[in-house]
Structure formats: C-alpha cells, structure tokens
C-alpha positions as CSV (number, residue, x, y, z in Angstrom):
1,X,-29.6,116.7,43.7
2,X,-27.6,114.8,46.3
3,X,-26.6,116.4,49.6
4,X,-22.9,117.3,49.8
5,X,-21.1,115.6,52.7
6,X,-18.9,118.7,52.9
7,X,-21.8,121.1,53.7
8,X,-21.0,123.4,56.6
9,X,-17.4,122.0,56.7
10,X,-16.1,125.3,57.9
11,X,-18.4,125.1,60.9
12,X,-17.0,121.6,61.9
13,X,-13.3,122.6,62.4
14,X,-11.2,125.6,63.5
15,X,-10.0,127.8,60.7
16,X,-6.6,128.1,59.2
17,X,-4.2,125.7,57.5
18,X,-4.0,122.1,58.4
19,X,-1.5,119.3,57.9
20,X,-2.3,116.4,55.6
21,X,0.0,113.5,56.4
22,X,-0.7,110.3,54.4
23,X,-1.6,107.3,56.5
24,X,1.0,105.4,54.5
25,X,3.6,107.6,56.2
26,X,2.1,107.3,59.7
27,X,1.8,103.5,59.4
28,X,5.1,103.1,57.6
29,X,8.2,101.4,59.2
30,X,10.2,104.6,58.7
31,X,7.8,106.7,60.9
32,X,7.0,104.0,63.4
33,X,10.7,103.3,63.9
34,X,11.4,106.9,64.9
35,X,11.6,108.0,68.5
36,X,9.2,110.5,70.0
37,X,11.6,113.5,69.5
38,X,11.9,112.7,65.8
39,X,8.2,112.4,65.4
40,X,7.6,115.7,67.2
41,X,10.3,117.4,65.1
42,X,8.6,116.2,61.9
43,X,5.3,117.8,62.9
44,X,7.1,121.0,64.0
45,X,8.8,121.1,60.6
46,X,5.5,120.5,58.8
47,X,4.0,123.5,60.6
48,X,6.0,125.6,58.2
49,X,4.6,123.9,55.1
50,X,2.3,126.1,53.0
51,X,1.8,123.8,50.0
52,X,4.4,125.5,47.8
53,X,7.5,125.5,50.0
54,X,8.6,121.8,50.3
55,X,12.4,122.1,50.3
56,X,12.3,125.5,52.2
57,X,11.6,124.0,55.6
58,X,14.0,125.1,58.4
59,X,14.8,123.5,61.7
60,X,17.5,125.8,63.0
61,X,17.4,126.0,66.8
62,X,16.3,129.6,66.7
63,X,13.2,128.5,64.7
64,X,12.5,125.5,66.9
65,X,13.1,127.1,70.3
66,X,9.8,129.0,70.4
67,X,8.1,125.6,69.6
68,X,9.5,124.1,72.8
69,X,12.9,122.7,71.8
70,X,15.3,123.3,74.7
71,X,18.4,121.4,73.6
72,X,20.4,121.6,70.4
73,X,21.7,118.1,71.1
74,X,18.1,116.6,71.1
75,X,17.2,118.6,68.0
76,X,20.3,117.3,66.1
77,X,19.6,113.7,67.2
78,X,16.0,114.0,66.1
79,X,17.0,115.5,62.7
80,X,19.5,112.7,62.1
81,X,16.8,110.1,62.9
82,X,14.4,111.7,60.3
83,X,17.2,111.9,57.7
84,X,18.2,108.2,58.3
85,X,14.5,107.1,58.1
86,X,14.1,108.9,54.7
87,X,11.2,111.0,56.0
88,X,13.1,114.2,55.2
89,X,16.0,115.2,52.9
90,X,18.4,118.1,53.2
91,X,17.9,120.4,50.2
92,X,20.4,123.1,51.1
93,X,23.5,122.7,53.3
94,X,23.8,125.5,55.8
95,X,26.9,127.7,56.1
96,X,28.1,130.3,58.6
97,X,27.4,133.1,59.4
98,X,23.7,133.0,58.5
99,X,22.8,130.4,55.8
100,X,20.5,127.8,57.4
101,X,20.1,124.3,56.2
102,X,16.8,123.6,54.5
103,X,14.8,120.4,54.3
104,X,11.9,118.7,52.4
105,X,9.5,116.0,53.4
106,X,9.7,113.0,51.0
107,X,6.0,112.3,50.5
108,X,5.5,115.6,48.7
109,X,7.1,116.8,45.4
110,X,9.9,119.2,45.8
111,X,9.0,122.9,45.1
112,X,11.3,125.4,43.3
113,X,11.6,127.7,46.4
114,X,13.0,130.6,44.4
115,X,16.4,129.0,43.5
116,X,17.5,128.6,47.1
117,X,18.0,124.9,46.9
118,X,21.2,122.9,46.3
119,X,19.3,120.0,44.6
120,X,16.9,119.9,41.7
121,X,13.6,118.2,41.3
122,X,15.3,115.5,39.3
123,X,17.8,114.8,42.2
124,X,14.9,114.6,44.7
125,X,13.9,111.1,45.8
126,X,10.2,111.3,46.4
127,X,8.9,108.4,48.6
128,X,12.3,107.7,50.2
129,X,10.6,106.8,53.4
130,X,9.0,103.8,51.6
131,X,12.3,102.5,50.3
132,X,14.1,102.6,53.7
133,X,12.4,99.4,54.6
134,X,10.0,97.9,52.1
135,X,8.8,95.2,54.5
136,X,5.8,96.5,56.5
137,X,6.4,96.7,60.2
138,X,3.3,94.6,61.0
139,X,4.7,91.7,59.0
140,X,8.1,92.1,60.7
141,X,6.5,92.1,64.2
142,X,4.4,89.0,63.2
143,X,7.7,87.3,62.0
144,X,9.5,88.3,65.2
145,X,6.6,87.0,67.4
146,X,6.6,83.7,65.5
147,X,10.4,83.3,66.0
148,X,10.1,84.1,69.6
149,X,7.2,81.6,70.0
150,X,9.1,78.9,68.3
151,X,12.1,79.4,70.6
152,X,10.0,79.0,73.7
153,X,8.6,75.6,72.5
C-alpha cells in the first residue's frame, strides 16, 4: 500500500476553515488590475464564506469595521473596483433601514441562501472575472514592452 501524502495533514497547519482561491483568479487580469484596497476587501469578504453561502456575503461598514476598515469612502471605492473587475456580483440590493446588500464571488457557483437573493442561479454569471479581459496580463505587458522598445529605437 502506498503512503498517503496527506498523512498527518492536521499536524501541518492550524485548524479551522481555510480559503481556496484558484490560481487562475490570482493570476488573472481582473485581480491583478485591482488596487490593494480592493484585494484586501476581497479576502475580508471571503472570510465569511463557509462553502454554502456564496451570494450571502456582506460588506456593510459595520461588518468590515472590526476587520480594520476605517473609511466608508475607501470601502465603497474598493467594492466598485471588485464589481467592475467581475470578481464579485451583487446578489441583493440593500435598502433602508436594515437590509444589507449581499454579494457573491464569481468563481464559485451561486448558493440558494434561503431565498434572500434578488437573482437566481440562472441569472448568475459564473467566471465573470475571466470575461472582463480575456487577454492574459502577461501577454499584454509583453506587448506593451515591445511597443515601448520599438518607440525608443
């Protein structure tokens, strides 16, 4: 019998949940094109993900303040950046007095979330971060470098 490479896996890391973000997301033009606040917000949002609640992720200032967010302006700007990049999608529009907007990451399937959402699984565009810019960033940079080099000659 072959040895399992996962033997003693619990002893090799701290316990609890962990985040699995595909490398295709982290190396994608959508993620790499985001600023540091947007990237930080994405991971603060993912800290709420349990595996069955994609679509029920909240980034209200009251949720994000304990995670170190000090400005609503910065939070809103980071949220817009993630929405424009296609990394997240708004699944429920918030309303006063106490109905928060909800979000989903676009590399996981949308979960039902107990009927709270304004969109259905059919209306959810999974993989939207890929469609934002289909040309890989490394190719773009190589092209830009080639153009810059040809101008200096």
